[in-house]
C-alpha positions as CSV (number, residue, x, y, z in Angstrom):
1,M,0.0,0.0,0.0
2,R,1.4,3.4,-0.9
3,T,0.5,6.5,1.0
4,T,0.4,10.0,-0.4
5,I,1.5,12.7,1.9
6,V,-0.5,16.0,1.7
7,L,1.1,19.1,3.2
8,P,-0.5,22.5,3.5
9,I,1.5,25.2,1.8
10,V,0.7,28.8,3.0
11,A,-0.8,31.0,0.3
12,T,-0.4,28.4,-2.5
13,G,-2.9,25.7,-1.6
14,W,-1.9,22.1,-1.2
15,L,1.2,20.2,-2.2
16,S,0.9,16.5,-2.7
17,M,4.0,14.3,-2.8
18,A,4.0,10.5,-3.3
19,G,7.1,8.4,-2.7
20,S,9.8,8.2,-0.1
21,T,11.4,11.6,-0.2
22,L,10.1,15.0,0.7
23,G,11.8,17.5,-1.7
24,Q,15.4,17.1,-2.6
25,D,17.0,17.8,0.8
26,P,18.7,14.6,2.0
27,D,17.6,15.5,5.6
28,N,14.0,15.1,4.4
29,A,14.5,11.7,2.9
30,V,12.2,9.2,4.6
31,V,14.3,6.5,6.3
32,F,11.6,4.7,8.2
33,K,8.0,4.1,7.2
34,E,5.4,1.9,8.9
35,E,1.7,1.4,8.3
36,G,-0.3,0.2,11.3
37,Q,-2.6,1.0,14.2
38,A,-2.2,3.9,16.6
39,S,-3.8,4.2,20.0
40,Y,-3.3,6.6,22.8
41,Y,-2.5,6.5,26.5
42,G,-2.9,9.1,29.1
43,G,-4.4,9.7,32.5
44,Q,-3.1,6.7,34.6
45,F,0.5,7.1,33.3
46,H,0.7,10.9,33.7
47,G,3.8,11.8,35.7
48,R,5.4,8.3,35.6
49,A,8.8,7.8,34.2
50,T,9.0,6.9,30.5
51,A,11.7,4.6,29.0
52,S,13.7,7.8,28.2
53,G,13.7,8.7,31.9
54,K,11.5,11.8,31.4
55,P,8.1,12.0,33.2
56,F,5.2,11.2,30.9
57,D,3.1,14.2,30.1
58,K,-0.3,13.2,28.7
59,N,-0.6,16.6,26.9
60,A,2.8,16.6,25.3
61,M,3.5,15.6,21.7
62,T,5.1,12.2,22.5
63,A,4.7,8.5,21.6
64,A,5.7,5.0,22.6
65,H,7.1,2.8,19.8
66,P,8.6,-0.7,20.3
67,K,11.8,-0.3,18.2
68,L,12.5,3.3,17.0
69,P,15.4,5.0,18.8
70,L,14.3,7.0,21.8
71,G,14.4,10.7,20.9
72,T,13.4,10.1,17.3
73,E,10.7,12.4,16.0
74,V,8.1,10.8,13.7
75,T,5.2,12.1,11.7
76,V,2.0,10.1,12.2
77,T,-0.7,10.5,9.6
78,D,-4.2,9.2,10.0
79,T,-4.8,7.5,6.7
80,A,-8.5,8.1,6.7
81,T,-8.4,11.9,7.3
82,G,-4.9,12.9,6.2
83,R,-4.4,14.7,9.6
84,Q,-0.8,14.7,10.8
85,V,1.0,15.1,14.1
86,E,4.7,15.2,14.8
87,V,5.7,13.4,18.0
88,E,8.9,12.4,19.8
89,V,9.4,8.7,20.7
90,N,10.2,8.8,24.4
91,D,8.7,5.5,25.6
92,R,8.4,1.8,24.7
93,G,5.2,0.1,23.7
94,P,2.4,-0.3,22.8
95,Y,1.7,-3.4,24.7
96,A,-1.8,-4.1,23.3
97,G,-1.8,-6.6,20.4
98,G,-2.2,-5.2,16.9
99,R,-1.0,-1.7,17.9
100,D,2.1,-0.1,16.4
101,I,2.4,3.2,18.2
102,D,0.8,4.7,21.3
103,L,0.4,8.4,21.2
104,S,0.1,10.7,24.2
105,Q,-3.5,12.0,24.7
106,G,-2.4,15.5,23.5
107,A,-1.1,14.0,20.2
108,A,-4.2,11.8,19.8
109,R,-6.4,14.9,20.3
110,Q,-4.5,16.8,17.7
111,L,-4.8,13.9,15.3
112,G,-8.5,13.7,16.1
113,I,-8.7,10.1,17.3
114,T,-9.7,10.4,20.9
115,Q,-13.3,9.4,20.2
116,E,-12.4,6.2,18.3
117,G,-9.4,5.4,20.4
118,V,-7.5,3.8,17.5
119,A,-6.8,4.7,13.9
120,K,-5.0,3.3,10.9
121,V,-1.9,5.4,10.5
122,T,1.3,5.8,8.6
123,I,4.4,6.4,10.8
124,E,7.3,8.1,9.0
125,A,10.7,9.4,10.1
126,T,13.1,11.4,7.9
127,K,16.8,11.4,8.2
128,G,16.7,14.8,10.0
129,Q,14.0,13.5,12.4
130,V,16.1,10.5,13.4
131,E,19.2,12.6,13.8
132,G,17.4,14.4,16.6
133,A,17.8,11.1,18.6
134,I,21.6,11.5,18.6
135,D,23.0,13.3,21.5
136,R,26.7,12.6,21.1
137,P,28.8,11.3,18.1
138,K,29.3,8.0,19.9
139,D,25.4,7.5,19.7
140,V,25.4,7.4,15.9
141,P,26.1,3.6,15.6
142,K,23.6,2.8,18.3
143,V,20.9,5.0,16.6
144,E,21.7,3.5,13.2
145,R,21.4,0.0,14.6
146,Q,18.1,0.7,16.3
147,L,16.7,2.3,13.2
148,E,17.8,-0.8,11.1
149,E,16.1,-3.1,13.7
150,A,12.9,-1.0,13.4
151,R,13.0,-1.2,9.6
152,R,13.5,-5.0,9.7
153,A,10.6,-5.5,12.2
154,S,8.3,-3.3,10.1
155,A,9.3,-4.9,6.9
156,A,8.6,-8.3,8.4
157,E,5.1,-7.2,9.2
158,G,4.5,-6.2,5.6
159,T,5.4,-2.5,5.3
160,P,7.9,-1.8,2.5
161,Q,10.7,0.3,3.7
162,P,12.3,3.3,1.9
163,K,15.8,2.7,0.6
164,P,18.4,3.6,3.3
165,T,19.9,7.0,3.0
166,P,23.6,7.7,3.6
167,P,24.9,7.2,7.2
168,L,23.6,9.5,9.8
169,D,25.9,12.2,10.9
170,P,25.9,13.5,14.4
171,P,24.1,16.8,14.8
172,P,26.4,19.9,15.1
173,P,27.3,20.8,18.7
174,P,24.9,23.3,20.3
175,E,25.9,26.9,19.9
176,R,26.8,28.7,23.1
């Protein structure tokens, strides 16, 4: 199944792009794609530590994914409505069978799935989004390994993966 990404462009209408790259910028090349079911979690976990060590905030734009590197930003698109939300993977899960990503309640609200509780979605990460998971240059091999494991797991479940992009480079050091 192929998904078309529809992005709003201010003052020019809509831009529709099919395929695995967004524009020509290599940082926007999609390096992970998964089609599956999203659900959300909230109230009872609010304030508890996530797998990243940060407290869970049910209103933040975060998610739990079983394999993607913690700190990876992903774009989740509701395939029925085209609505999108960008979230940071900061936890592991979901633990309910048949689910591929658990969104925070805030992200689910923005995506418009709080009434249904679940939705068929496409989960995508660009090279630039994955690089956000890298804190130090020594983390590059770890993040690349986790991304490859996530790709293999998703491909085994039937979602064709984009061609790998060149190796991830560590992000530039923060300016002081």
